[in-house]
VOGU-3710 file (C-alpha; in Angstrom, 3 decimals, decimal comma):
1> mawnplakik> 127,246/88,014/109,754  123,943/86,293/110,259  122,049/84,835/108,068  118,888/86,672/106,782  116,340/84,748/104,697  114,635/88,262/103,780  118,035/89,686/102,285  117,314/87,766/99,024  113,997/88,942/98,495  114,732/92,430/99,310
11> ekltgtpssd> 117,543/92,204/96,810  115,579/90,978/94,019  112,477/93,415/94,760  115,079/96,423/94,793  117,344/95,047/92,317  120,575/96,055/94,000  122,734/93,352/95,781  123,988/93,735/99,016  127,739/93,822/99,506  128,072/90,428/101,219
21> daaaaqaaal> 126,307/88,645/98,517  127,733/90,819/95,319  130,402/88,295/94,585  128,305/85,063/95,344  125,881/86,578/92,689  128,217/87,569/90,443  129,600/83,437/90,478  126,179/82,075/90,247  125,312/84,668/86,974  128,519/83,031/85,501
31> aggsapdlke> 127,908/79,867/86,246  124,212/80,233/84,707  122,373/78,739/87,765  120,734/82,390/88,511  117,480/81,942/90,707  114,251/82,619/88,838  112,602/86,143/88,848  109,944/87,058/91,248  107,888/88,273/88,326  108,391/85,018/86,517
41> lekqgllgkf> 107,086/83,294/89,735  104,499/85,439/90,097  103,306/84,462/86,536  103,507/81,036/87,671  101,503/81,558/90,778  104,063/80,046/93,017  104,436/83,406/95,047  100,993/83,257/95,938  101,314/79,424/96,898  104,191/80,291/99,055
51> yrywknpafl> 102,264/82,917/100,743  99,181/81,048/101,667  101,300/78,140/102,816  103,344/80,508/104,789  100,083/81,731/106,543  98,517/78,048/106,984  98,607/77,752/110,942  99,288/73,738/110,958  102,660/74,653/108,775  103,555/77,484/111,155
61> aqmksvalam> 103,169/75,351/114,389  105,413/72,406/112,446  108,167/74,967/111,636  107,822/75,994/115,443  108,357/72,549/116,794  110,897/71,916/114,311  112,850/74,921/115,698  112,453/74,205/119,236  114,060/70,691/118,497  117,156/72,654/116,922
71> qkdgvnlkdq> 117,323/74,543/119,799  116,870/71,738/122,087  120,275/70,079/119,992  121,998/73,358/120,400  121,860/74,548/116,999  122,084/78,216/116,254  119,347/78,983/114,236  121,126/82,242/112,898  123,813/80,233/111,697  122,711/78,977/107,895
81> aavkawvekn> 125,168/76,168/107,404  124,421/74,859/110,955  120,756/74,697/110,336  121,267/73,281/106,570  123,287/70,485/108,365  120,945/69,449/111,232  118,127/69,412/108,318  119,963/66,950/106,417  120,827/64,736/109,389  116,920/64,914/110,607
91> qkdimagkfn> 115,389/64,908/107,060  113,939/61,520/107,488  112,507/62,387/110,899  110,707/65,629/109,634  109,424/63,995/106,635  108,083/61,362/109,019  106,421/63,913/111,065  108,051/63,484/114,455  108,539/66,964/114,828  104,608/67,522/114,110
101> aaapaadapk> 103,148/69,804/116,674  99,253/69,253/115,912  99,726/65,323/116,146  97,678/64,703/119,581  99,511/61,874/121,887  98,215/58,376/121,584  98,514/57,616/125,449  97,354/60,568/126,788  93,908/59,914/128,984  90,497/61,607/127,596
111> pqtvvntaps> 89,635/64,312/130,341  86,911/63,563/132,725  83,617/65,375/131,953  82,294/66,977/135,589  78,925/66,442/136,230  77,119/67,887/139,363  74,608/65,573/140,492  73,228/67,700/143,362  69,882/69,865/142,732  71,119/73,480/142,347
121> vgrndpcpck> 68,983/75,853/144,498  68,015/79,078/142,809  67,186/82,499/144,886  63,699/82,625/144,604  63,360/78,811/145,235  62,143/77,586/148,674  65,132/77,304/151,088  66,488/73,474/151,433  66,772/74,160/155,249  62,908/73,483/155,233
131> sgkkykkcce> 62,421/77,083/157,268  59,591/78,308/154,521  61,871/81,230/153,710  63,085/82,124/149,932  66,997/80,727/149,590  67,719/84,139/149,147  66,684/85,378/152,419  67,644/82,094/154,452  70,905/80,295/153,858  72,023/81,890/150,557
141> gkaa> 74,918/84,015/152,492  75,467/81,418/154,909  76,387/78,565/152,650  80,159/79,566/151,707
//
């Protein structure tokens, strides 16, 4: 079955574990290592911090660049074990910011600004052909 990161949150909100995770939840409860309750996280303010951080455009850009690097390496993003293995293997690169999409390239040339040095002719200005007529009556349609 495919890994669904939202399934655990849904389970905590509804209070009913899914059939896949029922045995795992029971084993975790027996081991005493159960996850903190959402209401407890809310009291600590951690849930709000998580949602604010998740909406940060820089964080989303970095997550997209990490996902693209995973796909480039041939990792199935729906396989939780493969994703965890890839993250553990590349943790130093992730922490160093190698996959940061927002970092500008150091060797990229700066774009040149285009400057028009020729004088612009308005429609009601005298025509530059020296006919004495206005530009709109003389050469406006001819200069293509």
